[in-house]
KOLTIBA-299972 format. One record per residue (C-alpha): x, y, z; residue in three letters; residue number from 1. Coordinates in nm, 3 decimals. Layout:
<rs>
        x        y        z  rest   nr
        X        Y        Z   Ala  NUM
...
</rs>
This chain:
<rs>
        x        y        z  rest   nr
   14.973   13.479    2.752   Met    1
   14.804   13.335    3.067   Lys    2
   14.424   13.367    3.083   Asp    3
   14.351   13.535    3.419   Arg    4
   13.972   13.503    3.379   Ser    5
   13.982   13.128    3.418   His    6
   13.791   13.016    3.737   Asn    7
   13.763   12.644    3.811   Pro    8
   13.468   12.691    4.061   Gly    9
   13.346   12.417    4.299   Phe   10
   13.345   12.053    4.215   Ser   11
   13.033   11.837    4.247   Leu   12
   13.191   11.654    4.543   Thr   13
   13.244   11.978    4.731   Glu   14
   12.886   12.085    4.670   Val   15
   12.750   11.752    4.790   Leu   16
   12.964   11.768    5.106   Leu   17
   12.841   12.119    5.179   Ala   18
   12.476   12.023    5.125   Val   19
   12.515   11.711    5.342   Gly   20
   12.674   11.911    5.624   Thr   21
   12.396   12.168    5.604   Leu   22
   12.128   11.895    5.608   Ala   23
   12.278   11.732    5.918   Ile   24
   12.292   12.070    6.091   Gly   25
   11.928   12.139    6.005   Met   26
   11.825   11.800    6.146   Leu   27
   11.989   11.883    6.477   Phe   28
   11.822   12.224    6.480   Ile   29
   11.483   12.069    6.400   Ala   30
   11.525   11.817    6.684   Gly   31
   11.614   12.094    6.927   Thr   32
   11.310   12.292    6.813   Phe   33
   11.075   11.998    6.876   Leu   34
   11.226   11.940    7.220   Ala   35
   11.183   12.309    7.295   Gly   36
   10.815   12.295    7.196   Val   37
   10.762   11.990    7.419   Tyr   38
   10.926   12.145    7.726   Phe   39
   10.742   12.472    7.667   Thr   40
   10.413   12.282    7.662   Thr   41
   10.503   12.096    7.982   Val   42
   10.605   12.420    8.153   Ser   43
   10.282   12.592    8.045   Thr   44
   10.064   12.306    8.170   Glu   45
   10.241   12.294    8.505   Arg   46
   10.190   12.669    8.545   Thr   47
    9.821   12.622    8.467   Ile   48
    9.807   12.330    8.711   Ala   49
    9.954   12.540    8.994   Ala   50
    9.697   12.815    8.933   Ile   51
    9.412   12.561    8.908   Ala   52
    9.526   12.400    9.235   Ala   53
    9.526   12.738    9.413   Asp   54
    9.173   12.795    9.286   Glu   55
    9.073   12.445    9.402   Ala   56
    9.206   12.504    9.756   Phe   57
    9.019   12.836    9.768   Ala   58
    8.693   12.668    9.662   Lys   59
    8.743   12.391    9.917   Ile   60
    8.780   12.654   10.190   Arg   61
    8.458   12.819   10.071   Ile   62
    8.250   12.502   10.038   Tyr   63
    8.402   12.320   10.334   Gly   64
    8.464   11.946   10.338   Val   65
    8.224   11.659   10.312   Asn   66
    8.199   11.505   10.665   Pro   67
    8.157   11.155   10.520   Thr   68
    8.486   11.203   10.337   Gly   69
    8.689   11.248   10.654   Leu   70
    8.727   10.885   10.757   Ala   71
    9.048   10.834   10.951   Ile   72
    9.340   10.661   10.775   Asp   73
    9.186   10.673   10.431   Arg   74
    9.137   10.917   10.147   Leu   75
    8.791   10.974   10.006   Ser   76
    8.665   11.164    9.702   Pro   77
    8.577   11.522    9.780   Phe   78
    8.227   11.608    9.662   Leu   79
    8.097   11.955    9.573   Ile   80
    7.906   12.100    9.280   Asn   81
    8.046   11.921    8.971   Pro   82
    8.051   12.246    8.773   Ala   83
    8.313   12.385    9.011   Glu   84
    8.578   12.131    8.910   Phe   85
    8.649   12.290    8.569   Ala   86
    8.930   12.538    8.508   Tyr   87
    8.908   12.820    8.426   Pro   88
    8.592   12.867    8.627   Ser   89
    8.440   13.118    8.390   Thr   90
    8.132   13.091    8.172   Asp   91
    8.259   12.993    7.827   Thr   92
    8.088   12.835    7.528   Val   93
    8.368   12.586    7.456   Thr   94
    8.441   12.276    7.663   Asp   95
    8.690   12.317    7.946   Lys   96
    9.028   12.147    7.900   Gln   97
    9.151   12.132    8.260   Tyr   98
    8.979   11.984    8.564   Tyr   99
    9.071   11.927    8.926   Trp  100
    8.960   11.672    9.182   Ser  101
    9.052   11.632    9.547   Ala  102
    9.092   11.377    9.824   Leu  103
    9.067   11.464   10.192   Cys  104
    9.200   11.299   10.506   Arg  105
    9.167   11.396   10.871   Arg  106
    9.508   11.437   11.034   Leu  107
    9.399   11.368   11.391   Asp  108
    9.198   11.088   11.551   Val  109
    9.002   11.352   11.739   Asp  110
    8.663   11.378   11.563   Pro  111
    8.659   11.749   11.643   Asn  112
    8.993   11.810   11.474   Ser  113
    8.985   12.086   11.214   Arg  114
    9.309   11.989   11.035   Leu  115
    9.250   11.814   10.705   Val  116
    9.505   11.707   10.446   Gln  117
    9.368   11.789   10.102   Val  118
    9.538   11.643    9.794   Thr  119
    9.441   11.805    9.465   Val  120
    9.485   11.631    9.128   Phe  121
    9.493   11.861    8.825   Val  122
    9.430   11.685    8.493   Ser  123
    9.374   11.766    8.129   Arg  124
    9.073   11.654    7.931   Lys  125
    9.232   11.483    7.631   Ile  126
    8.937   11.519    7.393   Ala  127
    8.581   11.646    7.409   Ala  128
    8.422   11.301    7.379   His  129
    8.676   11.104    7.586   Thr  130
    8.524   10.898    7.868   Arg  131
    8.702   10.857    8.202   Tyr  132
    8.678   10.585    8.464   Arg  133
    8.431   10.616    8.748   Asn  134
    8.589   10.542    9.090   Pro  135
    8.282   10.346    9.198   Thr  136
    8.274   10.130    8.882   Asp  137
    8.604   10.174    8.692   Pro  138
    8.549    9.891    8.440   Phe  139
    8.202    9.989    8.324   Asn  140
    8.216   10.232    8.032   Ser  141
    7.844   10.296    8.078   Gly  142
    7.913   10.477    8.406   Ser  143
    8.210   10.672    8.268   Ala  144
    8.270   11.035    8.365   Leu  145
    8.331   11.331    8.137   Thr  146
    8.654   11.440    8.312   Tyr  147
    8.940   11.251    8.483   Pro  148
    8.932   11.172    8.856   Val  149
    9.151   10.952    9.081   Pro  150
    9.064   10.585    9.127   Val  151
    9.164   10.363    9.418   Glu  152
    9.393   10.071    9.327   Val  153
    9.496    9.793    9.561   Gly  154
    9.871    9.741    9.605   Val  155
   10.099    9.517    9.812   Ser  156
   10.463    9.569    9.900   Arg  157
   10.716    9.305    9.793   Ser  158
   10.921    9.334   10.113   Gly  159
   10.940    9.508   10.454   Pro  160
   11.145    9.798   10.312   Ala  161
   11.083    9.799    9.941   Ser  162
   10.996   10.045    9.667   Asn  163
   10.843    9.766    9.454   Val  164
   10.465    9.726    9.458   Leu  165
   10.237    9.460    9.315   Thr  166
    9.918    9.603    9.165   Val  167
    9.587    9.424    9.216   Glu  168
    9.475    9.201    8.926   Pro  169
    9.270    9.374    8.660   Gly  170
    9.405    9.722    8.737   Lys  171
    9.763    9.676    8.620   Glu  172
    9.724    9.926    8.336   Met  173
    9.582   10.193    8.569   Phe  174
    9.941   10.271    8.677   Ile  175
   10.233   10.312    8.438   Asn  176
   10.576   10.474    8.402   Asp  177
   10.586   10.836    8.514   Gly  178
   10.250   10.825    8.695   Tyr  179
   10.194   10.989    9.032   Thr  180
   10.019   10.787    9.303   Ile  181
    9.900   10.884    9.652   Val  182
    9.920   10.650    9.949   Asn  183
    9.570   10.583   10.080   Asn  184
    9.684   10.547   10.442   Gln  185
    9.946   10.821   10.483   Ser  186
    9.858   11.059   10.200   Gly  187
   10.220   11.060   10.082   Gln  188
   10.288   11.118    9.714   Ile  189
   10.503   10.877    9.510   Tyr  190
   10.622   10.874    9.151   Arg  191
   10.637   10.556    8.944   Val  192
   10.986   10.519    8.801   Val  193
   10.907   10.224    8.576   Glu  194
   10.698    9.912    8.529   Arg  195
   10.875    9.579    8.572   Asp  196
   10.925    9.445    8.219   Ala  197
   10.923    9.083    8.338   Ala  198
   10.613    9.123    8.559   Gln  199
   10.372    9.391    8.428   Pro  200
   10.175    9.392    8.754   Asn  201
   10.479    9.519    8.947   Arg  202
   10.587    9.884    8.959   Ile  203
   10.901   10.050    9.093   Ile  204
   10.863   10.372    9.293   Leu  205
   11.102   10.661    9.351   Asp  206
   11.127   10.571    9.723   Arg  207
   11.029   10.308    9.979   Val  208
   10.657   10.246   10.024   Trp  209
   10.613   10.272   10.401   Val  210
   10.269   10.114   10.449   Ser  211
    9.919   10.105   10.303   Gly  212
    9.717    9.853   10.103   Ala  213
    9.597   10.085    9.828   Ser  214
    9.685   10.396    9.629   Ala  215
    9.497   10.665    9.440   Trp  216
    9.587   10.738    9.079   Val  217
    9.430   10.908    8.778   Val  218
    9.411   10.622    8.524   Pro  219
    9.404   10.658    8.145   Pro  220
    9.059   10.696    7.987   Pro  221
    8.873   10.409    7.822   Phe  222
    8.970   10.497    7.464   Asp  223
    9.325   10.628    7.510   Ser  224
    9.649   10.536    7.681   Gly  225
    9.756   10.895    7.741   Arg  226
    9.812   10.992    8.106   Tyr  227
    9.573   11.279    8.186   Pro  228
    9.713   11.394    8.522   Cys  229
    9.944   11.698    8.508   Ile  230
   10.035   11.747    8.874   Ala  231
    9.935   11.659    9.232   Val  232
    9.941   11.914    9.514   Tyr  233
    9.897   11.839    9.888   Pro  234
    9.802   12.097   10.146   Lys  235
    9.691   12.097   10.510   Val  236
    9.383   12.313   10.565   Ile  237
    9.233   12.416   10.896   Lys  238
    8.854   12.443   10.883   Phe  239
</rs>
């Protein structure tokens, strides 16, 4: 008589195939999860940056602009009470993580003109004890700042209609892939697509550099290579 209770079950090969398939699927899921966390962080920081920029423009309207920072055809650091550059601008015990800084440029040669282009840089403070470069002395760690600000970097165009720039010697590492730079003469915003692998002092932009012998950029701090700038926002304000 045939034994109907006999059950051969799964072989070891079948079990191993099933486990391997499951492991591969979990790896894909884990990779998607990490990518999701990254993009969520980027989205959150950009939302914070937009709010911080709105607050910065409001403060600039309240404080007004520094007359010495309105030189024609150049951008100059905007100076107000240093405590106002932190975001959020509330009294908290812990150190602030986000800071903004601004550059201003008169739009008209008329000295009585009230139109000013204000470009706001919103950056993150990477760590509590990180030291950032001072625009007046960017190579001296003794004069370092406690939060990131833009620094002027000399550049030259490789041709009459080119998106390739040569960075001034000594400041090559101030600008890298994915950085945002602001034209000192026109105030236009450019994004760095990549650094030339063959010539590290040359960068490729997302569009043609029209004119201008220098650019403003938030460089990495002294003790880290991480790019602190989150976003750059331009706005024309009438004072």
